[in-house]
C-alpha positions, 0 to 999 in steps of 0.5 A: 663909434662903438658897435652898438652905435654903428648898428643904430646908425645902420638901422636909421639909414636902412629906414631912411632909405627903405620907407621912401623907396617902398612908397615910391615903388608902390605904383610899380609894385601894383602894375607888376602884381597885375602882370604876375596875376595875368601871366600865370596862376598863383600868388603875387608874393613868394615867401621863402623861409631864410636864415638871418642874423644869429641864425634867426629864421624869417620869411623873405618876401619876393615877387613870384617869378616862377610857375607855382610849384617850381621852387628851386630844388636842392641847395644852390640850384642855379636859375638860368636866363632861359630857365623853363621854371621862370614865367615870362613876367618873371624873367623880366623881373629877374633881369631888372631885379624887381623881384627883390622889391618886397625885400624892402618890407623885410628891411623895414621890419628889421629882419634885413639891412640894405647891405649885407650877405644875401639871406640863405636857406636853412639847408645851406646854413647847416652845411656851413663850416664855423668860418662860413657861419661868420656871415650870420654875424650881421643882418642879411642884405638887399644887396651885398659885397658878393652881389657886386663882385659877380652875383650869381656868376661866381661859385657858391663858396667864393660868394661866402668868402666875399660875405665873410670879408664883408663882415670883417671889413664892414663900414658906412663907406663900404656900404655906400660903395656897395649901394653905388655898384648895385645901382650900376648893376641894376641899370646894366643887368650885369652878372645876374645869371651864371 
């Protein structure tokens, strides 16, 4: 299978999963949206400008988990389990990774894929070495090889190396392995916080 055909198959699988997943998640999203509004003032959806494949910018969609005006400051600023910037509802959403559900819209739009390196901020990309920029050769993902090998519990540079390894070794079989591990982590909450 050529690279073009591989992209077409991956895109078809993305849509095959993301569209029904978003439909099935709609009741949960409605309940969570209400909980976010009741918990703290501000929008339900948080938009963050990120860098995607080939350096193209897009708005990453997430459920808001922080108090308004408390966006992460600085490159690689960690968010801890007891971070005071995180709302009560937000801490639950983060633990269960439900804050990422709107990423399904990014997948449907074609800005993201189910599996790939997580999308990063422009300031982070500007600091990349040529080797690290290789992670931009594929679409960013809802989940990725780095996420299932430590998530936020491993250093930033190591996460990038895992992402570059994924770019070099990507395949349908590897994607299925990543998705299976992700499902297990969503159930256990393992490795979310550093």
